[in-house]
C-alpha positions as CSV (number, residue, x, y, z in Angstrom):
1,M,0.0,-0.2,-0.1
2,L,2.7,2.4,1.0
3,K,4.2,1.7,-2.4
4,K,1.1,2.4,-4.6
5,F,1.1,5.8,-2.2
6,L,4.9,6.6,-3.0
7,I,4.2,5.9,-7.0
8,A,1.0,7.8,-7.1
9,T,2.7,10.8,-4.8
10,M,5.7,11.1,-7.6
11,A,3.5,10.9,-10.6
12,F,1.7,13.8,-9.1
13,L,4.7,15.7,-8.6
14,L,6.1,14.7,-12.0
15,G,2.9,16.2,-13.5
16,A,2.5,19.3,-11.4
17,L,6.1,20.0,-12.6
18,A,5.4,19.5,-16.0
19,S,3.0,22.5,-16.0
20,V,5.4,24.9,-14.7
21,S,7.3,27.1,-18.1
22,F,10.4,29.1,-17.5
23,I,10.6,32.1,-19.9
24,G,13.6,31.9,-22.1
25,L,14.2,28.3,-21.3
26,S,13.0,25.0,-23.3
27,A,10.8,22.8,-21.5
28,V,10.6,19.1,-21.6
29,E,7.1,17.9,-21.6
30,I,6.3,15.5,-19.0
31,P,2.7,14.2,-19.3
32,A,0.7,14.9,-16.2
33,V,-0.9,11.6,-14.8
34,Q,-4.4,11.4,-13.3
35,D,-6.9,8.5,-13.4
36,L,-4.1,6.1,-11.6
37,S,-4.7,2.5,-12.1
38,F,-2.3,-0.3,-11.3
39,E,-2.1,-3.2,-13.9
40,N,0.7,-4.7,-11.1
41,S,1.1,-2.7,-8.5
42,D,5.1,-3.6,-8.5
43,T,5.7,-3.2,-12.0
44,M,3.3,-0.8,-14.2
45,L,1.7,2.4,-13.4
46,K,-0.5,3.8,-16.4
47,A,-2.6,6.7,-16.7
48,K,-5.7,6.6,-18.5
49,E,-6.2,8.4,-21.7
50,R,-8.5,11.1,-22.5
51,A,-9.1,13.2,-25.6
52,S,-7.0,16.4,-26.1
53,P,-8.2,19.2,-27.7
54,H,-7.5,19.3,-31.5
55,D,-4.3,20.9,-32.6
56,W,-5.6,24.6,-34.1
57,I,-2.3,26.1,-33.7
58,K,0.7,24.3,-35.2
59,E,4.7,25.1,-34.0
60,S,5.1,27.3,-37.1
61,D,2.2,29.5,-36.3
62,I,3.9,30.8,-33.5
63,Q,7.0,33.3,-33.3
64,L,8.7,34.2,-30.2
65,Y,10.3,37.4,-30.2
66,Q,12.8,39.5,-27.2
67,N,9.4,41.7,-26.5
68,G,6.4,39.4,-27.3
69,V,5.0,36.5,-28.7
70,T,2.8,36.6,-32.4
71,I,0.5,33.8,-32.9
72,D,-1.3,33.6,-36.3
73,V,-4.9,32.5,-35.8
74,E,-7.6,33.0,-38.5
75,N,-10.1,35.4,-36.9
76,P,-9.3,35.6,-33.2
77,Q,-12.0,36.1,-30.8
78,W,-11.0,37.1,-26.8
79,A,-12.7,35.4,-24.0
80,V,-13.2,35.9,-20.5
81,F,-14.7,33.3,-18.1
82,A,-17.1,33.4,-15.1
83,D,-15.6,31.4,-12.3
84,T,-18.1,29.0,-12.3
85,N,-15.7,26.1,-11.2
86,S,-17.2,23.2,-13.7
87,M,-14.0,23.5,-16.2
88,D,-11.6,23.4,-13.3
89,P,-8.4,23.6,-13.0
90,I,-8.0,24.1,-17.1
91,I,-10.1,27.2,-16.9
92,D,-10.2,29.4,-13.4
93,A,-10.5,32.6,-12.2
94,G,-8.4,35.3,-14.1
95,A,-8.2,32.6,-17.3
96,H,-8.7,34.5,-20.9
97,A,-8.5,32.6,-24.1
98,I,-8.2,33.0,-27.8
99,E,-11.1,31.3,-29.5
100,I,-12.2,30.8,-33.4
101,I,-15.3,30.4,-34.6
102,P,-16.3,27.4,-36.2
103,K,-17.4,27.1,-39.7
104,T,-19.3,23.5,-40.1
105,P,-19.7,20.9,-37.5
106,D,-16.1,19.1,-39.0
107,D,-14.5,21.8,-37.0
108,V,-16.1,20.7,-33.6
109,H,-13.6,17.5,-32.3
110,V,-14.0,15.5,-29.3
111,G,-11.8,16.8,-26.8
112,D,-12.2,20.2,-27.5
113,I,-13.4,22.9,-25.2
114,V,-16.1,24.8,-26.9
115,S,-18.7,27.7,-26.1
116,Y,-22.5,27.1,-26.9
117,Q,-25.7,28.6,-26.6
118,S,-28.2,27.3,-23.6
119,G,-31.3,28.7,-22.5
120,S,-29.4,29.8,-19.5
121,G,-27.0,31.5,-21.5
122,T,-23.4,30.7,-23.0
123,I,-21.7,27.5,-21.4
124,I,-18.3,26.7,-22.4
125,H,-17.4,22.8,-21.1
126,R,-15.6,20.0,-23.4
127,V,-16.9,17.9,-26.0
128,I,-17.1,14.6,-25.1
129,E,-19.1,13.1,-28.5
130,T,-20.4,14.0,-31.2
131,G,-22.8,12.1,-33.7
132,Y,-25.9,12.1,-35.8
133,D,-29.2,11.5,-35.1
134,N,-32.8,12.3,-36.4
135,Y,-32.0,15.8,-36.2
136,G,-28.7,16.0,-37.9
137,W,-25.5,16.5,-35.9
138,Y,-24.9,17.1,-32.3
139,A,-22.0,17.5,-29.7
140,E,-22.5,16.1,-26.4
141,F,-20.5,18.0,-23.5
142,K,-19.2,17.8,-20.0
143,G,-17.2,20.2,-17.5
144,D,-14.0,18.7,-16.6
145,N,-15.0,19.3,-13.0
146,N,-18.6,17.9,-13.3
147,P,-19.5,14.6,-12.0
148,I,-22.1,14.2,-14.8
149,K,-22.7,15.4,-18.8
150,D,-24.6,18.4,-19.9
151,P,-28.4,17.3,-19.8
152,N,-29.0,18.2,-23.9
153,K,-27.5,17.3,-27.3
154,V,-26.2,20.8,-28.8
155,R,-26.5,21.4,-32.4
156,F,-24.1,23.1,-34.5
157,K,-26.5,26.4,-34.9
158,D,-25.9,26.7,-30.9
159,I,-22.1,26.6,-31.0
160,R,-20.5,29.9,-30.6
161,R,-16.5,29.4,-30.5
162,I,-13.7,26.7,-30.0
163,V,-10.9,27.6,-27.6
164,V,-7.5,27.3,-29.5
165,A,-5.4,29.0,-26.6
166,I,-5.6,29.4,-23.1
167,V,-3.9,32.5,-21.4
168,Y,-3.0,32.8,-17.4
């Protein structure tokens, strides 16, 4: 039991270190470990694979300069968020984002963080499924920090924007 705890603690610390970046230094990406499962507690530590957002911004679209950064994105939109805690820890108080307006349902991918219009206002959650039914294309959503998915299928006409970069 102690061995499992120590392995999980080390994995957590490595994941936390991976999220730290230093200006002017190249960072080595270490994947964060979440949802730990042990195939064999003595030999194997595996993290559960989750859908990641689509790669909207290629490395060649980012230029770093001594006094700033430029990111080439077609029709960028600026976003600020309400602190609802539904997307913690990825979106929290003080976070901002660059978003784009999707042109077709093919622009919306499982794993993307998307804002959509709901009866109660605009909601921003992660796409967990897309598909087609008798009414056409739909997406299903879930807040990363919510225990259950959003109650309704969302149609393309209600999709507002897709997050392509989060700025802290």
